[in-house]
N, C-alpha and C positions, 0 to 999 in steps of 0.2 A: 657310870652310872651312880654306882652307891653314893661314891663323894658326892656328885650332883644334889642326888638325894638331901643327902646328910647336910649339905651347905643350906639347902632349902630350907627343911628343918629349923636350923640355926637363924637363916635370915628369912622369916616371910614374907617381908617386901621383895624381895628379889623374885619369889616364886610367883606373887601377883604381877609385879610387871612383866616376866618369861610368857605368862598367858597371855595378859592383855596384848604383850607384843606379838603374838602369834594370831590372837584373835585378828587383830587389826590386820596383819597381813592376809589373812583368811579373807578379812570381809574385802578389802582393797581387790583382793585380786579376783575375788568374785564379782563384786561391779566391776574390774575391769574387763573380767571375761565376758559379762555380759552385753556391756556395752559395745563390746568388740565382736560376738557371735550376732549383736542384731541389728549388724551392719549387713546391709544388701551385699555388699561385696564378698560377705562369708559365705551366705548360701553359694556361691559359684566355686566355692571349696571345691564341692562334692559336683560331679561332672555332668550327674542326673539332672540337674537342678540349672541348668544352663540354657534350656530354651524358656524357662520362667523367667531368667532375669535381662534374656533379650527382648521377650515380650515386653514387661514392664519398664524395660529403658525405655522403650517405643512408643511405649503411653501416655495417658495424661495425667497419671499419680507419679511420678519419679518424685517429688518432693515428699511421698509418703514412706516408709521403710515397710518391708516387708510383714515385721511384728506390729505395725500399726493397724493392718488389717487383720494377722493371720494369728495374732495371739492379745488376749485379754491386757488391760492394762494394768493391772492388780498386779501386788509385789506376788502374791500366792501363785495366781496365773503364769506370769514370770518365769519362778523358781520351777513351778512342776513340767513346763514346757520345757525348761532344759534338762532336765530327767528324762522326759520321755523322747527328748531329741538323741539320748544316748543311745539308743536302740538303732537309729538310722546312722548314727557315725558306725557301731559295731559293724551292722549290714552292708556298710559300703566298704569296711577293709576286709571281710572275710566272706563275704556272696559278690555275684555278680548283679548290681541292681539294674533295675531297668526302669525306664520313664515312667513315675508311677500312674496308673490308673484312673485313680482318683483324688478328690481332693474336697478337704472339708469345707462345705458355705460358711461363706462369711456371717455372722447374725447382723442383724439391723443395728444394735448399739453400736458396733464398730463404725458401721456407717455413720451415725449419727452424731457419734466424739468428734466428727469433722465438720459435717452437714446438718446440725444442729438448727432445726428450724426452716429448712430449706423444702422441705414437703408441702408446708405452708405458705410460704413467702412465693410461690408461683415463677419461681425462677428457673426451672424447667421448662414453662411453657402451659402447664397446664396442671390441673387438679388431680392430686393423688386419692382423694378421698375414696374412691369408689376400690380402691384395692386395698386399702386399710385393714388388718387383722387377717386378711387372707393372702395378701401377697408378700413373698419378702423382698427386700430393693435388688438384692443377686437374681433375682426369677426375669427381672429384665436389665438389670444392670451387671451381668457375668461378667463381663469383656472390660469392666470399667479399670479394673487394675492392671490390665494386660492388652497388650493389643497385637492381635497375627501380624506377623512378619517371615516372611520366605526363610529369613534366616533360623526364625525360631522354628518354623516348623521343619527343617534340614538339620538342626541340632535334636528336634525330639526323634528324629527317624522315620518322620509320615509326611515326608515331600518326595513322591517319586515320581514314573511320567505318567501314572493315571491320575496326579494332581492330589488333592486336599483328601483327606480321608476322614468325613465326619464324625467318627464314631472315637475319633481322636482328637477331634478339631476342641471340643470343650475344654480339654485339658490347659491346652494353650490359652486361647482367646477366642472371641467372636469376633466378627469383621469388623464392629465399630460401634459404640454403644449405641444400641438401641436402631442399628443401622437396618436397612433394606437388605436382605441376606438373599435373594435370588439372583440365580447366575445370569450373566452380566447385567446387575443393575447396578446402577452408580451408588457407593457406598456413601449414601447421605442418612443422616437421623431423621426419625419422622418427625420432628419438630419443625424439620427445615424445611418440608414442605404442607404439613399439615396443621393449622392453627386450631392445637386443639379443645381451646377456651371456648371455641365456637362450634366445633363439630364433634367434639368428645370422642374416646378412643371407640364408644359403642358404633359409632357410624359404620366402621370394618368389621369390630372384633367383638364377640357375644365374652363379654367381661364374666359369666358365669363358669364358663369354661375356662382351661387354661389357652391364653388368648394368642401366643405362636406355639408353632413346633418347636422343635431342640435347636434347631437352625434357620429355619424358614421364617420369613416376612408371612405376608397374607397370602395366603391359600385357599384354594377352593375347600381343599380337603382337610383342612384342618383348623379354619379359622372357628369351625363350628356357628357361624351367623348365617344368615341370609345371603352376604354377599359374595358375590364370584368374581373371578377376574373379569367377567365383560363389564364388572360394574366400572370398572376404570379404563379397563383397555377395551375398545371399541371394534378392533379388528384383530380378531385373533390371527389370521396370518402373519401380521404385520408389528402386533401389538405395539401402536402408538399412543402413549397415553393421553387421559383425557383428564386434566388435572382438577378436579373438582372443587376441591379445598385449600389449593397452594396458597399460603401465606407469604413466600418468596417471589420474586422475579424470576422469569424464565432463565436467566444467565445465572443463576444459583446452581442450576444441573449443567445449563448448555451453553456451550461458548461460543462465540458470534465468529462466524468464518470469515476471512479475508475478503474486502472489499464487497462488505455487507453495508445495504443500508444503514442508518444510524439512526431511524425511527425506532418506537416501539415495536417490539414482536408482535402487537396484536395486531399491530396496523395490516400486517399482509398474512399476518397467521393466523386463520379464524377459524378452519376446520383443524379438526382432528385426523390422524391416519393419512395427512398427507406429505410429502417429499417434496419441497419447496426448493427446486433446481430453479433454469431461468425458464422450464416448462412448468406453467403455472395451470394446470387444470382446473382447481377447485378457485382461483381467483375471480371472483365477482369487477373488482376495481379496472378503473383503466391504467393502463402503460405508467401515464404522466402524473399518477396517485404517489406511485413511489419512485420512478426515473425522469429526469429531468433531461432536456434536451438541448448537447451541446450546443458552443456557440457554431453559428452559420449553418446549423441544423435544418433539411428538408423542414416544409411545416406539412407535410403529406401523413399521413396516419401510419402509426408505426408498423402495424401490420403490414403495409405496403411493401417496404423493404424488410425487416427483420420477423423470420421464422421461427417457430421454439425451437430450440436446441442449438441454435446458431449464434456465435459471438460475432457481434456487426462491427468491424472497423474499417479504413476506408477500403481494404481488400474486398471484395465483395462476391465470394464463389456461387452466389445461388441466387446474383442478381437478374435482372433480365437488361434493361438497357439504363445507360446514365440517364437519360432524359425522362425517366420515371419520373427520377426526382430531382435531378438537377436542371435550371433551366441557364442554357447559353448569356452571357452577360451582353449589353449592344457594344457592336464593333467586334463580335467575336471571329475567330475564323469558322468558314461554315462544315469544313471538313467534321471528321467522325472524331471523338472525343478520344480515342483511342492512337490517334496518329500523334498526340503533344502528350498525352496525358496517362501515363503509365498506374495501374491500378493500385500499387505498393506504394506511390510517393502521391503527397496532398500538397493540391495545388491552387493554393488559398492565395486571393490577390495577385496573383502572379505576372509578374512583367515581362521584360524580355531572359532574365535569369529563370531557365528552364533547366534545372539538373536533372529533371527524367524524361526528357524529352528524348527521343529515338528517333526523330526526323533530322532533316537540315533545315536552315531558315528560309529557304525558298518553296520548302514545302507549304509553308503557312501564308508566306510575305513575299509578296511580287515586286518588283523594282519600280520607283517612279519614273517618270520621265524624265532623261538627260542624267540617270542617275551613274555613280562611278560602278566600270564593270568589275572592280576588283571583289574579293570576296567580303562577305557581312564584318567578318570581327576582325581584318583591317584597320577600321572605323569605329564599328560599333564594338563596345565593350559589354560582355555580358551582364553588368549587375547595372549596366544605365538603358535606362528608358530615352531610345530615339525616335519619337513619332511628329512626324512633319518636322524633320531637319532643317534649318536653314544652313547660313555659313557660320551659325555660333556655335562650335561645338565643343562645349566645355569638359566633353568625355576624351576628346580624342587628344593625340599625345604627339601625332606625327605631323608635318610638315604639310603647308597648303599643297606644294608640287609632289606630295607621296599619290593624291588621289587627282588633284588638277592638273592640265596641260596650258601654258600661256599657249594663247592665239595669236596666230600672225599677225606679226606688226604691232603686238607686244609692249608693255614698256621693258626695262631689264631690271626695274627698282623691285624692291621686295613687296609681294603682297599686301603687307600692313599699310605701303606708304598712301597707295590709297584705297584698300579694301576694309574697313571697319567691321566689327564683326555686327551682324545684324543686321544687316543691309546687302540686299542684292542687287549685285552691279551690271548694269549695264551701261549702254555708250552716256547713260543723261547723267550728267554729276553734279547733282543738288550739293553737296556737300565739299567738292572741289576746288582747289584754290586757283591755278592756273595751270592754259593744258600744258604750258613747257615743263611741268613739273615734272610728268609724268610722258609727254609726248616732244619727241625732235620732228622740227622740219626736214621732209626729205629734201635732197639737190634739187635747185633751182626750181624750189618751192617760192610763191608769191609772197613779197617779203612784209606785207599788211598784217595785224594781230590776226589770231585764228579768227574772232568771231566776227570779224569782216566777210568772212565767205560761209564758215563752221556754225550751226546753230546749234547751244548747247544742250535742245531739246532731240535731234534729228542723231540718226546715226551716220557717221559719214565712211562706210567701206566703200570703195570703187567709186567714188563720188561724180555724181552725173549730176552738174549743174548748168545754167545757164546765165553769162554776165550780162545783167544788163546794159551796159556800157564798158567800152574798152575804155580801161583808166589811163591817162597820161596824154590826154588833147589832143593833136595832131600827132598823126603816125601812118605808117606805111603798113602795109600790111606784112613786110620784112621786120618791120621794127617792134613787133607785138605780133608775135605767131605764138600760138598755142603751146609749142613744145618748150616755149622758154619756162613756161611753168608746168607745165606738165608734160613730162617725157613719154610717158605710154596713157594709154586710156583715155582720150581724148577723141572728137568729130570734130575736124577744123571743118572751114566752108568760105564760101566767095564775098566777096565785100558788098554784093549784092544781100547777102541774107541780112548785112544790117542799113545799108545804103540805098537808097534810091538811084535811079538815072540821071536825076537831076544835077544841081552843083555840087562839089564837095561838101558843102554844109549840109544836104539831103540827107 
């Protein structure tokens, strides 16, 4: 050491350099230490500060550091605060520190450092002139820097089975800047509902006295004004809010339930204190002012079928009879509706396809004359309407003989040889070619053409006709007997049936 002092005396420049270096290191260390200790993360080095940090991190001032609000910006104040904080550091290591019971109020000067001009610009939505001089920013905005959370309350040791403890709630935060803090109230700021540029604070609050209790919003015992709970809340048993001065829409605080009408709330909700489910005891409007009739709906009054509190779809548990709302279409089955229609299955424009039918076809449909005796579905497809079906069967996949039997003496040809679709075939064949294309002459048949005896417009089964004259000229009864053409089914006569008693030419 003596040598160092001696060297310094011999070389004064070295002495100055050492001193200067020490000062530089000291200054840089102080600056670095100050910068480090000014960070919000440093505050959490002490566990008792964790609730503050958690509430700050959840609030709206995370861009501002702790010292921005809690320490004046001057160099002197910064240095002084560091020395004062040494006491807290000492207590942290030597004692059992508890969650702080009090916090020094933030002066307006620190708020104005960032929010300069705000109180004059009208940004908050109302003028602060009524509070200038007698109210500090922190009186109304005490929770601006910190937002209460369950995590912060748990870290503070004040969240228990009984819930929040109001005496310690002030230490962490309020429930939102300017929030309505009554139990069960939606945490929305006053300006969210109240346009104070129009109504003014004095509408609810006496500005000569403290406008709020410690943690309560409007209260009949704390406002000090003539206002009471019933000023806004008309029904004390239900406390439905009548919003005398709202500047926002209903959806600011209320969410629209599922399947709600898309119109404005005030279209239906005109009276306060009313619970609006399907049963509308206070509604003075007709149902159709809010509800539209679905397609194919009955034209009767809504109340004819719809009772309060009942959700009406096709299944009508409290309905009287179908006919009270529904009329049978033309040509409808005369039986009861329930014979075919199941209450839970819609039958709009029902054709043959009856997915909800409980009965068989014959319960509703009678077979026409000469109808095939088989089951309906052997010809009728469930998805095809067969009204007044003739031979033309577009939906049939079976052959003709599946349903129709050939009559006696019928041609062995295929049905389509003679029968064209859409034509009802009896003996009269307006579109036939020649008789021989379908019919074969029986043995011993008269050899002339068919049309010489058979008229195309007459049915020739078991033919009975009289020959106007016997063909062939001269003859004897043996040379032209009936049985030569007709093996059976004839009646023979005597010569006198045709000839008189005169000569052979009579």
